[in-house]
TIVOKOL-101569 format. One line per field, with one value per residue (C-alpha): residue number from 1; residue in three letters; y, x, z. Coordinates in steps of 0.05 Angstrom, whole numbers. Layout:
// TIVOKOL-101569
seq: [NUM  ...]
type: [ALA  ...]
c2: [Y  ...]
c1: [X  ...]
c3: [Z  ...]
This chain:
// TIVOKOL-101569
seq: [1  2  3  4  5  6  7  8  9  10  11  12  13  14  15  16  17  18  19  20  21  22  23  24  25  26  27  28  29  30  31  32  33  34  35  36  37  38  39  40  41  42  43  44  45  46  47  48  49  50  51  52  53  54  55  56  57  58  59  60  61  62  63  64  65  66  67  68  69  70  71  72  73  74  75  76  77  78  79  80  81  82  83  84  85  86  87  88  89  90  91  92  93  94  95  96  97  98  99  100  101  102  103  104  105  106  107  108  109  110  111  112  113  114  115  116  117  118  119  120  121  122  123  124  125  126  127  128  129  130  131  132  133  134  135  136  137  138  139  140  141  142  143  144  145  146  147  148  149  150  151  152  153  154  155  156  157  158  159  160  161  162  163  164  165  166  167  168  169  170  171  172  173  174  175  176  177  178  179  180  181  182  183  184  185  186  187  188  189  190  191  192  193  194  195  196  197  198  199  200  201  202  203  204  205  206  207  208  209  210  211  212  213  214  215  216  217  218  219  220  221  222  223  224  225  226  227  228  229  230  231  232  233  234  235  236  237  238  239  240  241  242  243  244  245  246  247  248  249  250  251  252  253  254  255  256  257  258  259  260  261  262  263  264  265  266  267  268  269  270  271  272  273  274  275  276  277  278  279  280  281  282  283  284  285  286  287  288  289  290  291  292  293  294  295  296  297  298  299  300  301  302  303  304  305  306  307  308  309  310  311  312  313  314  315  316  317  318  319  320  321  322  323  324  325  326  327  328  329  330  331  332  333  334  335  336  337  338  339  340  341  342  343  344  345  346  347  348  349  350  351  352  353  354  355  356  357  358  359  360  361  362  363  364  365  366  367  368  369  370  371  372  373  374  375  376  377  378  379  380  381  382  383  384  385  386  387  388  389  390  391  392  393  394  395  396  397  398  399  400  401  402  403  404  405  406  407  408  409  410  411  412  413  414  415  416  417  418  419  420  421  422  423  424  425  426  427  428  429  430  431  432  433  434  435  436  437  438  439  440  441  442  443  444  445  446  447  448  449  450  451  452  453  454  455  456  457  458  459  460  461  462  463  464  465  466  467  468  469  470  471  472  473  474  475  476  477  478  479  480  481  482  483  484  485  486  487  488  489  490  491  492  493  494  495  496  497  498  499  500  501  502  503  504  505  506  507  508  509  510  511  512  513  514  515  516  517  518  519  520  521  522  523  524  525  526  527  528  529  530  531  532  533  534  535  536  537  538  539  540]
type: [MET  LEU  VAL  LEU  TRP  MET  SER  VAL  VAL  ALA  ALA  THR  ALA  LEU  ALA  ALA  PRO  ASP  PRO  GLY  ALA  GLY  GLY  GLN  ARG  ARG  GLY  ALA  ALA  GLY  VAL  TRP  PRO  VAL  ALA  PRO  ASN  VAL  VAL  LEU  VAL  ALA  SER  ASP  SER  PHE  ASP  GLY  ARG  LEU  THR  PHE  TYR  PRO  GLU  SER  GLN  VAL  VAL  LYS  LEU  PRO  PHE  ILE  ASN  PHE  MET  LYS  ALA  HIS  GLY  THR  SER  PHE  LEU  ASN  ALA  TYR  THR  ASN  SER  PRO  ILE  CYS  CYS  PRO  SER  ARG  ALA  ALA  MET  TRP  SER  GLY  LEU  PHE  THR  HIS  LEU  THR  GLU  SER  TRP  ASN  ASN  PHE  LYS  GLY  LEU  ASP  PRO  ASN  TYR  THR  THR  TRP  MET  ASP  ILE  MET  GLN  LYS  HIS  GLY  TYR  ARG  THR  GLN  LYS  PHE  GLY  LYS  LEU  ASP  TYR  THR  SER  GLY  HIS  HIS  SER  ILE  SER  ASN  ARG  VAL  GLU  ALA  TRP  THR  ARG  ASP  VAL  ALA  PHE  LEU  LEU  ARG  GLN  GLU  GLY  ARG  PRO  MET  VAL  ASN  LEU  ILE  PRO  LYS  LYS  THR  LYS  VAL  ARG  ILE  MET  GLU  GLU  ASP  TRP  LYS  ASN  THR  ASP  ARG  ALA  VAL  ASN  TRP  LEU  ARG  LYS  GLU  ALA  SER  ASN  TYR  THR  GLN  PRO  PHE  VAL  LEU  TYR  LEU  GLY  LEU  ASN  LEU  PRO  HIS  PRO  TYR  PRO  SER  PRO  SER  SER  GLY  GLU  ASN  PHE  GLY  SER  SER  THR  PHE  HIS  THR  SER  LEU  TYR  TRP  LEU  LYS  LYS  VAL  SER  TYR  ASP  ALA  ILE  LYS  ILE  PRO  LYS  TRP  LEU  PRO  LEU  SER  GLU  MET  HIS  PRO  VAL  ASP  TYR  TYR  SER  SER  TYR  THR  LYS  ASN  CYS  THR  GLY  LYS  PHE  THR  GLU  LYS  GLU  ILE  LYS  ASN  ILE  ARG  ALA  PHE  TYR  TYR  ALA  MET  CYS  ALA  GLU  THR  ASP  ALA  MET  LEU  GLY  GLU  ILE  ILE  LEU  ALA  LEU  HIS  GLN  LEU  ASP  LEU  LEU  GLN  LYS  THR  ILE  VAL  ILE  TYR  THR  SER  ASP  HIS  GLY  GLU  LEU  ALA  MET  GLU  HIS  ARG  GLN  PHE  TYR  LYS  MET  SER  MET  TYR  GLU  ALA  SER  ALA  HIS  VAL  PRO  LEU  LEU  ILE  MET  GLY  PRO  ARG  ILE  LYS  ALA  ASN  LEU  GLN  VAL  SER  ASN  VAL  VAL  SER  LEU  VAL  ASP  ILE  TYR  PRO  THR  MET  LEU  ASP  ILE  ALA  GLY  VAL  PRO  LEU  PRO  GLN  ASN  LEU  SER  GLY  TYR  SER  LEU  LEU  PRO  LEU  SER  SER  GLU  THR  PHE  LYS  ASN  GLU  HIS  GLU  PHE  ARG  ASN  LEU  HIS  PRO  PRO  TRP  ILE  LEU  SER  GLU  PHE  HIS  GLY  CYS  ASN  VAL  ASN  ALA  SER  THR  TYR  MET  LEU  ARG  THR  ASN  GLN  TRP  LYS  TYR  ILE  ALA  TYR  SER  ASP  GLY  THR  SER  VAL  LEU  PRO  GLN  LEU  PHE  ASP  LEU  SER  SER  ASP  PRO  ASP  GLU  LEU  THR  ASN  ILE  ALA  THR  LYS  PHE  PRO  GLU  ILE  THR  TYR  SER  LEU  ASP  GLN  LYS  LEU  ARG  SER  ILE  ILE  ASN  TYR  PRO  LYS  VAL  SER  ALA  SER  VAL  HIS  GLN  TYR  ASN  LYS  GLU  GLN  PHE  LEU  LYS  TRP  ARG  ARG  SER  VAL  GLY  GLN  ASN  TYR  SER  ASN  VAL  ILE  GLY  ASN  LEU  ARG  TRP  HIS  GLN  ASP  TRP  LEU  LYS  LYS  PRO  ARG  LYS  TYR  GLU  SER  ALA  ILE  ASP  GLN  TRP  LEU  ASN  THR  HIS  SER  ASN  PRO  LYS  LYS  ILE]
c2: [-130  -157  -130  -62  -63  -77  -21  27  6  12  82  115  181  184  186  237  303  363  408  473  451  498  483  541  535  591  571  529  574  581  506  478  515  478  460  385  336  305  236  220  147  139  70  51  18  12  7  59  19  -31  20  18  -31  -78  -86  -79  -148  -184  -173  -157  -87  -73  -9  22  3  36  100  96  88  143  191  214  170  201  153  186  204  202  206  264  218  142  129  137  199  246  228  242  306  329  310  345  408  416  427  388  347  393  451  416  381  315  276  207  169  204  274  300  361  396  370  440  449  478  426  430  398  453  506  471  468  543  553  515  442  389  345  275  230  155  108  119  192  189  258  288  280  232  165  98  55  70  23  62  127  101  66  131  172  124  111  146  101  54  -12  -57  -91  -128  -88  -130  -201  -239  -225  -283  -302  -327  -359  -357  -428  -406  -404  -360  -307  -238  -188  -201  -131  -123  -53  -26  -59  -29  40  29  9  71  115  82  90  163  173  140  171  239  262  243  292  351  413  435  399  350  323  253  221  146  122  48  7  -43  -65  -51  -116  -144  -151  -213  -257  -233  -217  -150  -81  -80  -130  -121  -116  -166  -214  -214  -241  -260  -314  -358  -314  -256  -298  -320  -248  -254  -280  -322  -335  -260  -247  -223  -246  -182  -182  -170  -143  -185  -161  -138  -93  -60  14  21  53  -3  -55  -22  -22  -94  -117  -79  -106  -177  -190  -206  -281  -333  -331  -382  -360  -392  -350  -286  -302  -319  -255  -216  -257  -245  -171  -166  -203  -151  -97  -132  -128  -54  -44  -77  -25  31  -3  -1  75  81  35  73  139  108  80  148  185  223  197  249  304  277  280  215  213  150  150  120  147  106  39  -29  -60  -131  -160  -114  -92  -146  -108  -105  -45  25  77  76  120  60  58  3  45  117  111  119  112  176  173  226  219  259  316  354  309  282  208  155  204  182  238  225  289  279  299  285  283  356  370  342  404  456  409  404  479  489  442  483  549  573  618  581  604  625  585  516  466  433  454  441  381  407  436  366  330  378  366  425  398  380  384  363  420  469  443  462  534  514  455  446  386  353  328  324  266  260  210  218  160  89  32  82  109  174  229  215  263  245  292  259  288  257  217  218  197  229  208  246  228  263  322  305  281  228  180  165  191  149  165  122  129  98  96  45  17  11  -39  13  -36  7  69  114  174  166  150  215  266  326  303  284  352  388  350  360  434  434  395  445  502  470  447  460  386  386  436  396  332  367  392  322  293  344  332  257  267  315  271  209  243  269  199  167  215  199  124  136  75  29  52  -11  -57  -16  -5  -77  -102  -61  -93  -105  -146  -211  -178  -127  -176  -215  -156  -102  -66  -60  -27  20  41  55  101  137  147  175  224  250  261  323  334  318  249  195  176  114]
c1: [297  230  240  259  200  152  181  170  98  87  115  50  73  120  61  19  23  40  -19  -27  6  -4  -14  26  50  101  154  147  178  110  96  155  186  251  266  256  306  285  299  280  283  272  270  267  208  160  87  51  -14  20  15  -61  -119  -131  -61  -30  -58  -11  55  75  105  108  147  106  45  78  86  14  -11  33  33  0  -8  -19  -64  -55  19  52  119  130  166  165  239  297  337  282  238  293  311  239  242  308  291  216  206  169  210  202  228  293  296  310  291  320  364  425  397  383  404  470  516  519  443  417  373  328  384  433  383  370  445  449  395  431  416  471  463  483  467  476  459  427  420  415  387  446  466  517  499  469  491  504  447  399  419  418  351  321  351  327  257  227  265  219  244  222  277  277  318  312  317  253  229  247  255  315  310  372  390  402  331  346  388  362  410  398  411  478  493  429  441  512  484  430  483  523  462  448  521  519  457  491  560  546  474  459  512  490  461  435  378  399  371  389  375  379  370  355  360  306  256  284  295  366  411  398  453  466  521  531  547  499  458  384  351  295  309  265  312  300  303  251  258  225  178  146  124  81  9  14  -61  -75  -33  -77  -62  -70  -116  -85  -114  -100  -37  -80  -121  -64  -51  6  52  37  52  120  136  115  156  219  213  210  140  100  114  73  73  40  -1  51  106  66  47  119  145  95  110  184  173  130  184  234  187  187  263  258  210  260  314  265  254  327  325  262  289  355  318  277  338  373  311  308  242  202  245  248  202  209  188  185  174  199  220  166  131  138  89  107  71  11  -8  40  101  152  195  164  163  87  31  -9  -19  32  86  66  35  86  85  87  84  103  107  138  125  61  46  -25  -27  -68  -90  -103  -104  -137  -116  -70  2  69  144  155  119  179  222  173  154  227  236  171  194  259  220  249  206  187  212  155  180  169  123  107  70  83  47  47  -24  -48  -8  -8  -52  -97  -116  -190  -219  -187  -224  -180  -120  -147  -129  -57  -49  -84  -131  -86  -15  28  73  112  159  210  258  270  220  166  163  127  132  77  39  -9  -58  -86  -146  -187  -230  -195  -130  -117  -56  -34  22  71  38  -32  -56  -9  -22  -90  -99  -124  -176  -190  -241  -203  -264  -298  -238  -180  -144  -143  -166  -220  -198  -260  -228  -273  -335  -331  -302  -324  -286  -226  -225  -232  -175  -132  -144  -126  -62  -43  -53  -1  48  53  64  67  124  159  153  185  242  255  253  306  348  348  374  428  452  453  493  542  550  558  614  648  652  677  693  673  600  572  605  584  512  503  524  480  423  384  441  401  353  400  454  403  395  446  444  368  370  428  389  327  369  397  327  304  362  345  270  235  240  167  155  126  53  41]
c3: [848  872  942  915  869  925  966  909  901  976  979  957  983  923  876  913  876  920  935  898  833  774  700  674  603  600  649  711  764  798  794  834  892  875  803  795  764  698  669  597  575  500  470  397  360  419  398  442  443  490  545  550  545  509  478  547  565  517  556  628  633  708  706  651  692  753  713  690  762  790  731  667  605  537  499  431  425  357  324  277  229  235  228  276  259  233  293  342  306  318  391  404  363  377  302  249  201  141  182  201  132  167  105  121  170  140  145  215  256  252  307  337  338  404  437  498  538  518  540  606  618  607  659  714  701  704  642  620  561  553  497  429  407  330  317  277  204  176  207  184  127  54  37  80  45  -27  -16  8  -49  -103  -78  -139  -188  -228  -198  -142  -101  -35  14  77  100  111  183  229  303  341  410  454  477  549  577  638  602  621  589  515  488  522  495  524  591  593  580  632  682  664  676  743  764  744  787  846  841  810  808  880  903  861  893  825  789  735  670  648  580  567  496  484  420  442  420  351  312  309  247  205  177  107  57  25  51  109  149  148  216  211  269  331  384  456  510  544  606  569  528  593  603  540  541  478  475  475  413  356  285  244  184  116  53  -9  -45  -104  -58  -20  -28  -79  -28  22  -32  -46  28  38  -22  -4  67  38  66  3  8  46  123  167  226  271  240  248  320  338  308  349  412  406  394  457  496  472  498  566  567  551  609  656  637  650  717  735  729  770  825  828  836  892  928  925  951  885  858  897  865  794  734  695  621  579  503  438  370  334  338  304  255  276  214  216  145  120  144  199  219  217  159  159  185  210  285  301  268  285  354  410  486  526  602  653  728  785  833  819  759  762  783  746  692  621  569  502  467  407  422  389  402  384  449  488  475  504  561  582  580  617  672  678  681  616  571  508  439  393  333  362  329  396  459  532  560  632  626  610  663  723  783  767  699  700  630  565  530  568  530  462  472  483  435  368  363  311  302  239  220  155  123  66  74  50  38  18  -53  -40  13  63  108  165  197  260  296  352  303  236  206  139  98  36  -11  -57  -93  -70  -138  -165  -107  -76  -4  54  107  167  223  280  325  279  242  292  246  190  137  103  66  64  28  -33  9  47  -3  38  100  56  24  91  122  61  64  138  122  68  117  162  109  34  23  -53  -49  6  -35  -96  -52  -25  -95  -118  -56  -69  -139  -117  -61  -105  -159  -106  -78  -147  -163  -97  -112  -183  -225  -168  -174  -207  -157  -96  -115  -135  -66  -22  17  -47  -77  -83  -132  -162  -185  -227  -275  -257  -324  -320  -252  -269  -332  -290  -245  -306  -333  -265  -263  -332  -319  -293  -218  -204  -172  -216  -213  -171]
């Protein structure tokens, strides 16, 4: 692999954009004389801040660094919903979460929904998908569904195992996440045996599970995924001394929604600095393994003389808190959870360009169609990224006429007891909850408070009001919150009827079983009370 890697780095001609590239938004027919191939690698739970300084210093990511040097990096890319299925539904549809009604990991797109890949296929592209997709409805565990549906119930239950690390005894083991490696191998074999022989352009998608935490040993219906799992081989890629111990607010000072999240994720207990640092180190090691899989695709394209003809995109569905804000997992609008990597390289893509404009995963859909030279539908929430990444792009201000200077992210699933809405601009992050009045909003100035520890919403009421008005002009979030609340009740009732007389046994043995079984009647009564109340969410 090392020899191949060096040969890729040496082949500087591969990175040199062709002269005369255009930055056209509506179709790319005039940008490429021959339609380029496209490869999209999408991982799970990858903190986008690891792709640029200073966080990039904590772990060696050679292939992400290669893409940075030979392509365009988006420094402020965000998920449109920080959880697997709704985020991926946004990426595959080009629409915001409230437009597809992808409310939780069980509720995504219809299986027959027309995605960007379907449209590219209709316009002459050969298509292939490997690995994790997770953008359609009907998946994930019963626990995951019930926890999301009952988030407004007046109880507090631990829904996950305590975050922990697990070191594989074999020090030199490389292929830890075997399923991901098998899918990477399948993608490489497809490139070698199929794609390299095509006369038509192709689009390849590879979905990875890493660096998502692994299932933890548990009893009950479903294992929690709270284990950070790797080998010494990958840990050696991590600069242990560079790992930052995140600052935490006292439990009594946490935002009420954050406290609910921390409690349900089993993170309100005591953690030593060593525990926290190890969790973060193991997570970074899992990111290094993810980078190696991306590298297998890049190396295969180079070996097959396809790299010059292929646009490669790398991103993730969301990030990973890794004990920031006293949480692991995602489901939060904090940077570690909501900030995603987004890198593009290939023919006529600007090399070594860092773009600071805010963008999001709904922009993938129009970018894909733009690459294929397909006119963009007018109903999309996203915008093509080609004007920002093409060789002719010179000034970030030019992009403002094509992409608004904000992005929207929203969350309606489990481990958070209020619908959450984030408006991110270049300076501000505004987070509103529920109906806008029953839960206090949050406002952060990321330029002076990158750790998001100081909520300045009450200190700057004019800015808070202005951003809230802007958010309401994009989405009627009180109305959306009420719709989700009603949906949750309807779905829970439908599920309860489906399990019949076995209801008490089933609900008591979900992921929250350790707490639930101590007072099962109390918690069943709380659900009954919730079902009988008015549809508006409770005040937090």
